C-alpha positions in Angstrom: 21.9 -24.0 -82.2 24.7 -26.4 -82.0 26.7 -22.6 -82.6 25.1 -21.0 -80.4 25.0 -23.5 -77.8 28.4 -24.1 -78.4 29.2 -20.1 -77.8 27.6 -20.3 -74.7 29.6 -22.9 -73.2 32.8 -21.5 -74.2 31.2 -18.0 -72.8 30.7 -19.7 -69.7 34.0 -21.7 -69.0 35.7 -18.2 -69.7 33.7 -17.4 -67.2 34.5 -19.7 -64.0 38.0 -17.6 -64.8 36.8 -14.5 -64.4 34.3 -14.5 -61.6 37.2 -16.8 -59.6 39.5 -14.2 -60.2 37.0 -11.5 -59.5 36.0 -13.1 -56.3 40.1 -14.2 -55.2 41.1 -10.3 -56.0 38.0 -7.8 -55.2 36.3 -9.7 -51.9 37.6 -11.0 -49.0 36.6 -15.1 -49.2 39.0 -17.8 -49.3 40.5 -20.1 -51.6 39.2 -23.4 -50.0 35.7 -21.4 -49.5 35.1 -20.2 -52.8 36.4 -24.1 -54.1 33.9 -25.7 -51.6 30.6 -23.0 -52.7 31.7 -24.0 -56.0 31.6 -27.0 -56.2 28.6 -27.8 -53.6 26.5 -25.1 -56.0 27.5 -27.0 -59.0 26.5 -30.4 -57.6 22.8 -29.1 -56.6 22.5 -27.4 -60.2 23.7 -30.5 -62.1 21.5 -33.0 -59.7 18.6 -30.5 -60.4 19.4 -30.9 -64.4 19.0 -34.5 -64.0 16.1 -34.8 -61.9 13.8 -32.8 -64.0 15.5 -34.4 -67.1 14.1 -38.1 -65.9 10.4 -36.1 -64.8 10.3 -35.2 -68.6 12.1 -38.2 -70.1 9.4 -40.2 -70.7 10.9 -43.5 -70.2 12.6 -41.9 -66.6 8.8 -41.2 -65.8 7.2 -44.6 -65.4 9.9 -46.1 -63.0 8.9 -45.7 -59.9 12.3 -44.1 -58.2 12.2 -40.3 -58.2 15.4 -39.7 -57.0 18.1 -38.5 -60.4 20.1 -41.6 -60.8 23.8 -40.4 -60.0 26.8 -41.7 -62.2 30.8 -40.9 -61.5 33.6 -42.8 -59.5 35.7 -41.1 -56.7 38.7 -41.7 -58.5 37.2 -39.1 -61.0 36.0 -36.6 -58.1 39.0 -36.4 -56.6 41.3 -35.3 -60.0 37.6 -32.6 -60.2 38.4 -32.0 -56.8 42.3 -31.4 -57.2 41.7 -28.9 -60.7 38.5 -27.1 -58.5 41.1 -26.6 -55.5 44.3 -25.7 -57.4 42.5 -23.5 -59.7 41.2 -21.5 -57.0 44.1 -21.0 -55.2 46.2 -20.2 -58.1 43.9 -17.2 -58.9 44.3 -15.6 -55.6 47.8 -13.8 -57.6 47.4 -15.0 -61.5 45.8 -12.6 -63.9 42.7 -13.8 -65.5 44.0 -14.1 -69.1 47.4 -15.9 -67.8 45.6 -18.5 -65.8 43.5 -19.7 -68.6 45.8 -19.9 -71.1 48.5 -22.2 -68.3 44.9 -23.9 -67.2 44.2 -24.2 -71.1 47.4 -25.4 -72.0 47.9 -27.8 -69.6 44.3 -29.1 -70.1 45.7 -30.3 -74.2 48.9 -31.2 -73.1 47.8 -33.8 -70.7 45.0 -35.1 -73.3 48.0 -35.1 -76.2 50.6 -36.5 -73.9 48.3 -39.4 -73.0 47.5 -40.0 -76.8 51.1 -40.3 -77.2 51.1 -42.9 -74.5 48.3 -45.3 -75.7 50.3 -45.5 -79.3 48.8 -42.2 -81.6 52.0 -41.0 -83.6 52.5 -37.3 -85.1 52.8 -35.8 -88.2 56.4 -33.9 -88.1 53.9 -30.5 -88.3 52.2 -32.3 -85.6 54.8 -32.3 -83.3 56.5 -29.3 -84.5 52.8 -28.0 -82.8 53.3 -29.9 -79.6 57.1 -28.6 -78.9 56.0 -25.0 -80.1 52.7 -25.2 -77.8 55.5 -27.1 -74.9 57.7 -23.4 -75.5 55.2 -21.4 -74.7 53.8 -22.6 -71.6 57.5 -22.4 -70.9 58.0 -19.6 -71.5 55.2 -18.0 -69.3 57.7 -19.6 -67.2 60.2 -17.6 -67.1 61.2 -15.6 -64.7 60.3 -11.2 -66.2 59.0 -8.4 -64.8 55.7 -9.5 -66.1 56.4 -12.9 -64.9 52.8 -14.7 -63.2 54.4 -15.7 -59.3 55.9 -18.9 -60.3 53.6 -21.0 -57.3 50.5 -19.4 -58.5 51.2 -20.7 -61.8 52.4 -24.3 -61.5 49.2 -24.6 -58.9 47.5 -23.8 -62.1 49.2 -26.4 -64.2 48.7 -28.8 -61.8 44.9 -28.3 -62.5 44.9 -28.1 -66.2 46.4 -31.5 -65.5 44.2 -32.9 -63.3 40.8 -31.9 -65.6 42.9 -33.4 -68.4 42.9 -37.0 -66.6 39.3 -36.1 -65.4 38.9 -35.4 -68.9 39.8 -38.4 -70.0 38.2 -40.8 -67.5 35.0 -39.2 -69.2 35.4 -40.6 -72.5 32.8 -42.9 -73.4 30.7 -42.2 -70.4 27.3 -42.8 -71.8 26.1 -39.9 -69.4 28.1 -37.4 -69.0 25.6 -35.3 -67.0 24.5 -37.6 -64.4 28.0 -38.4 -64.0 29.1 -35.0 -63.8 26.5 -34.6 -61.0 28.0 -37.3 -59.0 31.3 -36.3 -58.9 30.7 -32.5 -58.6 28.7 -33.8 -55.1 31.5 -36.8 -54.6 34.2 -33.8 -55.0 32.7 -30.8 -53.0 32.2 -33.5 -49.8 36.3 -33.3 -50.4 36.2 -29.6 -50.5 34.6 -29.7 -47.3 36.7 -31.4 -45.6 40.0 -29.2 -47.2 37.3 -26.2 -45.8 37.9 -27.9 -41.7 41.6 -27.7 -41.9 42.2 -24.6 -42.8 39.5 -23.8 -41.0 41.8 -20.7 -39.6 42.0 -18.8 -42.5 38.3 -19.2 -43.3 36.8 -15.6 -44.6 33.1 -15.9 -46.0 32.6 -12.4 -47.9 29.2 -11.9 -49.1 29.9 -10.6 -52.1 31.9 -13.7 -52.8 30.1 -16.2 -51.9 27.7 -14.8 -54.6 30.4 -15.2 -57.1 31.3 -18.5 -56.4 27.4 -19.5 -56.1 27.5 -18.3 -59.5 30.9 -19.7 -60.6 29.4 -23.3 -59.9 25.8 -23.1 -60.5 26.0 -21.3 -64.2 29.6 -21.1 -65.1 29.8 -25.1 -64.0 26.1 -26.8 -64.0 24.7 -24.8 -66.8 27.5 -24.4 -68.4 29.1 -28.6 -68.8 25.2 -29.2 -69.4 25.3 -26.5 -72.7 28.6 -28.3 -73.6 27.5 -31.7 -73.5 24.3 -30.6 -75.6 26.0 -29.0 -78.1 28.9 -31.7 -78.2 26.6 -33.9 -80.2 26.5 -31.9 -83.2 30.4 -31.5 -82.9 33.4 -33.3 -84.3 35.8 -33.7 -81.8 38.5 -32.0 -84.0 35.9 -29.1 -83.9 35.6 -29.9 -80.0 38.7 -29.1 -79.7 39.5 -26.4 -81.7 36.2 -24.5 -80.9 38.4 -24.5 -77.0 41.0 -22.4 -78.7 38.9 -19.5 -77.6 38.4 -19.6 -74.0 41.9 -18.2 -72.9 41.1 -15.4 -75.1 38.1 -14.6 -74.4 38.9 -14.7 -70.4 42.1 -12.4 -71.5 39.7 -10.0 -72.7 37.1 -10.4 -70.1 39.8 -9.3 -67.4 40.7 -6.4 -69.4 37.1 -5.4 -69.5 35.8 -6.3 -65.9 39.2 -6.5 -64.3 41.6 -3.4 -65.6 43.7 -6.0 -66.3 46.5 -5.6 -69.2 47.2 -7.7 -71.7 51.4 -7.5 -71.8 53.2 -8.3 -74.3 54.6 -11.7 -73.4 51.4 -12.9 -72.4 50.1 -12.2 -76.5 53.2 -13.8 -77.8 53.1 -16.9 -75.5 49.4 -17.3 -76.1 50.5 -17.1 -80.0 52.6 -20.1 -79.6 50.7 -22.5 -77.4 47.2 -22.3 -78.9 48.9 -21.9 -82.0 50.9 -25.4 -81.4 48.0 -26.7 -80.4 46.1 -25.9 -83.3 48.7 -27.3 -85.5 48.5 -30.8 -83.4 44.5 -30.6 -83.5 44.1 -29.6 -87.4 47.1 -32.0 -88.3 44.9 -35.5 -87.0 41.9 -34.3 -88.9 43.9 -34.3 -91.8 45.6 -37.4 -91.0 42.0 -39.0 -90.2 40.9 -37.8 -93.8 43.7 -39.2 -96.0 43.8 -42.2 -93.9 40.0 -42.6 -95.7 
């Protein structure tokens, strides 16, 4: 069951990239509106999941308050809003696989660097992996015929850093689904404010709105709930390792649904970034085993 839930979660995470790219490249919806609808749809779905969970939990059923108890805070919501907003604006011009690779690389690099800042030490193999991953990210940004637009690439890197910060702040949360629901709700309010600021550029496309709802309610809301359930049966190393599949799945989906090519540049940088991160993650597992 854990393997199935993990696969579904990875497909959902990759699906976010595909749905966002589909909406912003094949429909007329603007990035700010996509972000607002995605976050609001995700918030509503997560609130419903928390509500029905309370109804089905005997202890919760005995309480007099039928309203779902939401967690989260404004600082985490701000990080979530920056992630979602930068993600949408970046995918206006980025290919699906390139965007997912930059996002994933920035997320993992942020969390690894945060560990180093807090006192963690890397072995020689792990340090080599980190340098390889960073070199891969730099190589993605170098000028060339197949280079992604620099502004969009930097936006996606910022999105990844924001999601890394959000993930770090969520460590140790007792009820991640409730916390995520509360953060999505707060972030959706921020996204509405962004929409007001960019009202002159607003363009609501019917198909694009449906893609945003699917991204928020299913790929984000249900996807995160499934992932949190799967995490109960995964070690931290396994959880980190399995996420290496997300950029690959996103790139393959981009080929299948958006007819995007997989360039030699994307293939080589993917090997460098994902291989480097794998060295760091798997090296940590061996170090822990030796310590025991």
